[in-house]
N, C-alpha and C positions, 0 to 999 in steps of 0.2 A: 561532157560535151568537149569536142576537140578544141584546143587552144590555137587559134590561127597564128599567134605569136610564137608558138613552140617551134624549136629547130631540131633536126634529127641529131641524135647522140653519135659521136664518133666511137671507133673501137676503144675499149678501155672501161674504167669503172667511174660511176658517178654516184655520190651520196646524196640522198634527198631526205628531208625531215618531213614526216607524214603528220605526227601530231606532237604533243609536248613530250611524250616519253616513247615514241616509236620512230624508227628510221628505216629507210630502205636503201640498199646499195643495188644499183643497176649496172650490170656488165654487159657489154656488147662485143661481139666477136663476129667477123665475117670470115668465111672459109671457102675453098674450092677443092673439089675432089673429082676423081674419075672412076667409073665402073664399067665392067664389060657390057656391051650391049647384046641385043638378039642376034645380030649377024655375026658371022665369023670375023674376028679382027676388029670389029666395031668397038669404039671407046666412046662412052658417054660422059660429057663434062657436066658438073653440077656446080651451081653457085648459090650460096646460102648465107643466112645470118642467124645468129643465135642471141636471145636476150634472156639473161638470167637476173631475176629479181629476188632479193633476199631481205625479208623483214625480220626485225629484232627489236627488242626493248633497249632504249638509250639509258634508262636508269638501272640501278641494281635489280638484276632478275636472277634469283637463286636457281631457277630452273634452266636458265640459259636456252631458251626456246627460240628456234629459228625456223621460219617458214619460208620455202623456196619454191618459186614457179620457173620452170625452164620452158622456153618456146624456141623451136628451131624450124625454120622455113627454108626449103631447098627447092630449086627448079632447075629442070634441064631444058627449059624453053618449051617443052610440049606438054608438061604437067608440073603441078605443085604439090610437094610433100610437106605435111606439117606434123610435128612432134610436140605434144604438151605433157609436161611431167610435173607433178606436185610431190614435194618433200616436206617432211617436218622432222627436226632433230631436237631433242630435249634431254635434260637430266632428270626431269620428272617423269619417272616410268609409270606413274599412276594416271598421267594426263589422258582423258578421253578425247580421241579425235574422231569427229564425225566425217566419214569419207564421202565425198560428193564431187561431181565434176565442177571445174571452175567456170565462172561466167563466160570466160574467154572461148570456151569450147562452144557455147550457144551461138556467140557471135560468128565463130568460123563456120559452123554448120549451117547457118542461115544464109551464108553467101550462095547465090544461084549456082547450080551444078549438081553433079552427082557424087557427093563425098563417099568414099568406100575405104575399106581396109582389106587388101588381098581381094578374096572373092565375097566379102560381105559388104552390104550397104550400111551406112551409118545413120542412125536415127536417135532423135532426143525424145520422141513422142511415142505413147503406147500404140502398138500396131493391133487392132481388133481382127480376129479371124473367125469367119463364119464356118458352118458345118461343109458347105460346098467348097471351101478353101483348104480344108484339112489336108488334103492330098499334096498340095504346094508346101505347106508347113512340114509334112513328113519328109518330103524330097529334100527340102532345106536342111533338116536336121540330119539326114543320111548322107548328105554331100561331103566328100572328102576336101572340098574347097573351102568350107565355112571356116572363117577365121575368127569369129566372135562368139561368145556364149550366148545362148538364147534363153531368156527367162520367160516361162510360160505360167500364167495366173489362170486358174480355172474358177468357174462359177460354182458356188455351193449348191447342193440339192435343196429342195424343199423351199419354205419361205425364208427370206433373208432381206437384209436392209440395203443390199448393193454396196456394202462397204468393201467388198473385194475389189471393186473398180478403183477405190481410193488407195488400196494396197499397191495396185499396178502402177498408178500415177506417182506415188511417193517413190517407189523403186526406179521408175523411169527418169524422174526428176534428178536423181543422184547417180544412175548408172548409165544413162544415155551417152553414147559415144564409145563405151567399153562393152557394151551389151545390147542386145536387142530384146525389148519387153513386148510380150504378146499376150493377149487375153482371149479366152475361149468361153463363149456362153455355153449354155447348158446342151444345146444341140451339137455344138463343136466338140464338146467334152466327150459326148458319146461316140461320135465319129472318130476322135483322136484315140479313145481307148480301144476301139475296134481296131485301129490301124497299128497301134504300138503295144497293146496288152499292158504288162506290168511296167513298161517304160514310159507309160503315159502319165498324165496328172489329172486329178479329179477332186471332187468334194470340197472345193475352196482352197485346195493345196497349191503350192507354188514349187515349181522345179527348175533348177539350173542345169540346162544341158551344155556340158562343156564342149569345146570346139573339136570334137572327134566324132566321127560317124555313129550314129545311134542306131545300131543294128543287132548287136549281141544281147540277148535278154539277161545274160549273166553280169553285163556291164552296168546294171543299175546303180552300183555303189559309186560310179563315176559321176552320176548326175543327181546332185544333192536334192532331196525331196523334203519340204516343209509341209506337214499336214495342216489341213484347214483349221482344225481346233486350235493349233498353236498360233496361227496367224490372228485368230479371233481374240485369243486369250492374252496374247503377249506380242502385240503388233509391232510396237517400236523396236523391241529386241530383235524380232524375226526379220524385220526389214533391214536393220543394221546388219545382221548376219548374211543376208542375201547379197547385199551390197558389197560387203567385205570379201565375200567369196570371189565375185567377178573382179574386184579391185586387185586381190592378190594375183589372179590369173593375168591381169594387165601388167604387173611389175615383173612378170616373168618372160614377157614377150621379147624377142630378140630384136635388137636395133636394126632397122633396115639398112642396107647397104648405101642408100642415098645419104645417110647421115654420118658415114665414116669420117668425114672431114672434121667432125665435131667431137669424136670420141677418143682423141689423143689427150695426153695430159697437157695442161696449160703451160705456156712458155715460162721459163724462170723469171724473165724480165716483166711479167704482167704486173700491172698496177695493184697497189694494196687493195685487198677486198675482191680482186679478180678470181680467187679461188672458188667462188661460189659456182657450182656446177662442174668443178674439175675435181680429179682425185689425184693426190700425190702418191708416189711410189710407197712412202711409208705408210700412208692410209691404206693403200692396196694390200700390203703386206699384214697389216693388222686385221683387215677384213678377212683375208684368206685364212689367217689362224683362227679367227673367231668361228668361221663357218666350218672349217675342218673339225674344230672341237664339237661343235653342234652335230656334225655328221656322225662323228665317232659315238656320240651319246645316242643318237637315233639308231645307229646300227646295233649298239649294245642292246637297246631296248627292244628292237625288232627281233634279234637272236633269241633274247629271253622269252618273248612272246611265242616265237616259233617253237621253242623247246617245250613250253608249257602247253602249247596247243597239241603237239605230238603226243605228250603224255595223256592229255585229256581224250584225244581220239582213240589211243590205245585202251584206255579204261572203258570207254564206251563200247569198244568193240568186244572186250572181254565180258561185259554185262550182256551184249547182244548174244554172244555164243552161249552164255551160261543159261539165259533165258530160253534160247532156241533148244537146248538140250532137255530142258523140262517141259518143252511144248508150250512156252509161254510168249512166243515171239510177238504176239499182238500187244502185249505190254509195253514192248520196246517201241515198235513203230506207231502204235496209237498215242504216244505221248510226244511225237516228234515235233508237232506245231503247237504254238499257243491257241487256246480256245478263246481268250479275251476275258476270261473270268479269274485267271489266277495272276501271279506275279509275273510282270513282263520280262522277257529275255533281254531287251535292250531298251534304251532311251535315246532321246535326241540330243540332250545336252545336260550340263551340270544341273541347271535349274530343274529340269524334268526328273532328274536322279533324286533331288531333294523332295520334290512332290511324290514321287513314286515311293520313297522310303516312308514319308509322313502318311501315306495311304496303305501300304502293304506290310510294313515291317514293325509296326508300333507294339506288337507283343513283346519284342526283345530289344528294339532299338528305338530311341526317342531323338530325333532331330529337331532341336529347339526352333520355335518360329523365328527367333533372332539370330540363328546361326548362319544363314546365307548372307554374305557381304560382298557388295560389288561384283556381282556375277556377269555383268553386261558384257564386259571385255572377255571373259572366259567363254561366254555363251556365243560370241560372234567371231572368235579367232578361227583360223583354219582347222585347229585342232579340236573344235567344240565338240564334234561327235565322239572322238577317240577320248577325250578327257571326261566326257559326260559318262560314258560307259565304264571307264576305269573307276570313276567315282561311284557309280551304281554297284559295281563289283565290290568296291570297298565297304559299302553299306551292307550289302548282303553278306559279306565275311564276318562283319562285326555282329550281325544279327544271328548268324549261325553258331558263332562262338558263344554268344550269350545263351542260346538254346541248348547247347551241349554242356554249359556250365550248370544249367538247371537240371541236367540229367546226370550229373556226377563228375564231370571233367573238373580237375583241381588246379590245373596249370593256368598261366597268363595268356593273353591273346597271342603273344610271340611264340610261346610253347605250343599253343594249339595249331598255329600256322606251320611251324616246323614239322609237324606230323603228317602234312599233306592231307588234311581232311578236306572233304568237299567244300568248295567255296573258300578255301584258305587263301590268304593274301600272301604275296611273296615275303618271306621272312629273311630280309637282307637290309642292310643300312641304306640301300638306295631307295627302298620303297616304304620302309617302316622305322619309325624311331619311337621308343617306348618312354623316353624322356627328352630333356633338353641338356645342353652343356652346363657345367658349373657357372660358367660366365654369365650365361642368360638367367639362370635361376639366381644368382646373387645381384643381379642388376635390377634395381627397382623399376627403372624405365622399361626394360625389356620384358621382365616377368610380368608386369602389370598388363601387357597386351594379351597375356595367356589367362587372365582371369575372365572366364567366359561364362555365358547365361546357362543355367541348368535348372532342372525341375526342383521345386521346393521340397520335394520328396527326398532329394539327395542333400540339399543344404538349405536352411530357412531363409538365407540371404538371396537365394536364387542365382548365386554366382559361385564358381569354384574355379581353383587353378587346374588347368589342363595342360600337361605337358606331352602326352602321347598323341602322335599324329601320324596319318597316312600321307605318304608323299605320291601324288597322282602321277607326276611326271618329274624325272631328273632334269630334262632340258625344259625350254620354255621361259627361262629367265624368272623376273620377279612376278610375272603373270601366271606361272604354273600353279595349279590348285593344291591346296593343303586341306586336310579334314583333321581337326583336333577333337578328341574324344575323352571321356572319363569312364573307367570301368566300375560300374557299381553292381556288377553281377553277384558280388558277395555281400551287398548292402541291402537297404530297405526296398528299393525298387526292383532288384535282380535284373537290371537292363544295363545296356551301354548307352551313354548319353553323348551326342555330337553337340558341340558348343560353337564351332566355327567350320564354315565352308566357304573358301575364298581364295584370292590371290596371295602368293607367297609374300608379296611386299608389305601386306598388312601385319605380318608376323615378323618383324625385324630381328636380326640376330647380330653378332659381331662382325659378319661379313657383308652386312648390308650397306 
């Protein structure tokens, strides 16, 4: 409730005690700026105010977690522009943050008017679309002026409990304001699929359409699709992933010119605590170096993937030519697509990779039930699909290696990979380590984390030291997945055993 005795805060910073162990610093700044108008030579003046609230613990907080909300309001006397930004900074890299719109956004969008972002209206509620309205939805998705992602939730076929409408409401509750959430009933699903073909969504699935015209059938990869069976079996994780996808898009949005008055570095004479919301030149330089390093890592990984893809394509083409020369071309083209009865070519995320390994690869690879650890963050990050399929590829490599060991191969997994066998994993230190450093092995604290669950067929204690591991990603920081395994192909089980699949930070080393 508004306090009638409260007075407006002046420019500068004010510290407020919230509870016994939490405090808030409120920083107010007013600014003026000018931007070119629509007419030649026209200059439009903007007047605005910025409020930065930074919450932190007043007592000893080892994680040093700070929560910041930035609100900027600018007017040119004909319209009002509002910018709301949430930030969290912490030393606790395992901290799980549930992304969702702040209550302030609900208050702002409830003000009478027609709030919009560029060419897209802003909604916080689910927008149901009927069959006769699908043409309008298709036009919206194909519009080059659409500025927001559109999340389309489809009704499942057959008998169901209407849970799919709850999925849509949960997504809208957290993503309203940065995406539009739409539901399609069964009739609308049929019409939508008729209009967009494979770019549509059906069977209880949910699709995130990025703000780019949806016209090219080969662009399906741009619009992330979550199948209905995953929504039903892993609802919380899938809702998180969908919200994180659109939240990531919102953080890459260019700051509109109307807010240029607030994008400069804070004055040196600003009051203590006024740095909240501002970035110093030193911080900018550190950020630049950090992102350049990540870019270099990503370019290196992409180049390696391109080289490997080129080699695989060449290999496939040589197989095709050899089969055609023998009149067996139907063997090549007849196996181009999955039939649904064999091992899948791809998975949706790392958790799905674990499930697939436990379903299809158990003859040669055993992923222990306790091996998956803290996969929610991995499954919902922007790299979820890429990391999931790299993990799946790693599982298939381990299984293929175990199969060849049973057929007489006498080398190690590294040796097998260096020979370039089918399904081989990259044999280099960026992607594979067959042991840990002496420092890790000689540290009781660090080596203890590598004592992992295993079948009693390997060790009666159901635990064993695992040092060999797949590095799913060189980048990605402490969230990047690792797969620890034990090679028992020469032992009682004749299999490879996986005892850990999870984020890097759970396997600390001397650099952690």
